[in-house]
C-alpha positions, 0 to 999 in steps of 0.5 A: 983364307977358308975362314974368310970365304966363309965368314963372306958367304954368311954375310951375303946369305944374311943379306940375301935372306933379308932382302928376300924377307923384305920383298915378300912382305912388300909382296904380300903387301901390295897383293892386299892392296891388289885384291881390294882393287881388283873386287871393286866394280867398273867405276859409274862415274860419268867422266866428263873430262875429256880425255886424248889417248895417245898411241905411238906406233911402228911396225906390225906383227900378227896381232897388231889389229886386234889391240889397236881395235880395243883402243877404239872400243873402251867404255869411256864416254868422252875420248879421242885417239892420237895414233903418232908415227914416224912416217905414212909409210909405216905398215901400221898405218894402213891398218890404222885407216881401216880401223878409222873406217870401221870404228867412226863413233870414236874420233882419231888421227894419225899424227906423223912426226918424222924422224927424231935426231936428239931424241928417242923416237918414241918420245918424238911421237909423243911430243909430236901428238902433244903439239896437235892436242884440241883445246878442250883436252884435259886429261892425257892417256898413253898407251903401247900399241902391243898392250892388250886393253880391256874395255874399261881400261881407259875409264879405270886409268883416268878416274880421279886424275887431277884431283885428290892429289893424284898426278898421274895413274898408271898400270903395268905390263903382265907378259904372257908366252907365246911359245914355251921356250926357256928364254920366253919363260925367263923374259916373263919371269922377270918382267912379272916379278917388277909388276909384282912390286908396284902397289900402294905408296909413293915408290911407284914410277909411271909405266909408258905403256899404260898411264894418264896424267891431268893436262894441267899437271903435264904443263906445269911440272914441264914434262913437255920440257923435261922430254925435249932431249931424251930416250926414255919417256916413262923414267923421265915422266916419273923423275919429274913428277917426283921432282915436283913433290919434293919441291913442295907440290903434293902430287903422286903417283897411283898404280891401278891394278885393273890396268894391268895389260896383257903383253904376248912376248916370244924370245930367242936368247939373243932378242931376250938378252937384248931387252933385258940390257936395254931396259936396264941400260936405260934404268941406269941412265935415267934412274940410277938409284933404282938400278944400283939398289936392284944390283946390290940385291941381285948380286947379293941373292945370286952370290948367296944362293949359288955359292951356299950350293958350291960350298955345300957340295965342296964340304959334303965332299970332304966327309964333314956332316957337321953344323957347317954343311947343314948351315949351308944347306938351311941357307940355300933351301931358305933363300929358294923357298922365299922366291917360290913364296914371293912367285906364288903371291905374284901369280895369285895377283894376277890370277882374276886380273889377266883373262889367259892366266890358266892357259899358262901353267907352264909359265906359272911353274917355271916362275914358282920353281925355276926362278933361280935361273931367271934371277942368274940371268938378270945378274948377268944382264945386270953385268952387262947393262953397267958398260957403255951408254949406246942403246939399240931400240926399233932398228933405231941406235942411240947414244945417251950422254950424261943427264940423259941427253939422247943423240940418234947415230944411225938406223937401220935400212927398213926405216931409212927407206921410209919417206917422211912428211914432218909434222903432218896428220894423215887425213882420214875419213870424217867421223861422226859420233854415235851416241854415248849409250851405244858406246858404253854397252854395246861396244864394249861387248863386241870388243870382247868377242873379237879380241878373244 
């Protein structure tokens, strides 16, 4: 029995080291890609394509106004904004109206989608905004309301979309901690490890909080239809683009490091577990292959790392100082150092792209040296996400059946209290554009000052 356990542990250690080495190589290669892209200057090309930026909104927090304001101060010369909400009584609507009055140089509207019953509320909001597109719109851009975007974000996100086989371009979120609690640091570490996996190649998936697609491609490959009864917008969009590529259409998802978006978070143990399990469960339901691969990698790494530590302690307690305890010691140290190296590379990736990177030294140290704790939490979340198909998201409870079809089971009281005018567009002041020169030269600096 002891021999069997030793061999089983040895196999997992080898698998963990091989997997860690492969991921380290991938991360280093992605770092080269990020480095090349972060050294480029902002595109000087004058985008002639009309962009419609769609921002689904719900609720408010202390940073909501600053983050929504950043969408009005993009240096793109030809765009409009559609804010999509479930209800005109959502507390975020007055904030949007104030910004519309202050930022009359950007055309914008508020689209009220009504309550979803057979798909996710976010997807429902997106589809309502798509239904109200102007005929001259060429490119669709999507952003989450909690993402803090830079003034050049929209230009980077939309440059080249629809040309050179680029079906879509995507950014990703880079979480920054709002406090120094352990749950927050674990959540930041887990999310930013995923960000480091994006780079050159065909393995990229779109992230719903920062991506763009040409309207022609959006309609041609059927994303609108694919969204009709689902919970996840980004996984389904990614799957639809990939299926189009496999069917002979040469389109791809291109990752743009300049569109990395800072997202502030503050987790408790309960909220972190709920967030991670929900994300993993959605991954299992809509991208089962990626979920299974990540689960196997997590299981092998955790079993090998913690198992080799326990085995080393057990062998050392018997007084054995031979090759077995030495091998076990080098095994868990090797796995640990590989994790530290990967964390160091991804932190170096974000150093020039995240403005407040230097302010979060504790989060960086935690990511570097306490990654086994984050990995253990991730594995526990993987196990929890293996069961069930009910998901709670933004006070709404969903049932996701086979194939991703979604049904709304119920809502919390605060959401049910909002009256809704389905399909309406909230009236706003008549907008008059200022000259493009002002948008390009003066607006960005003002946005930076206000964001700060």
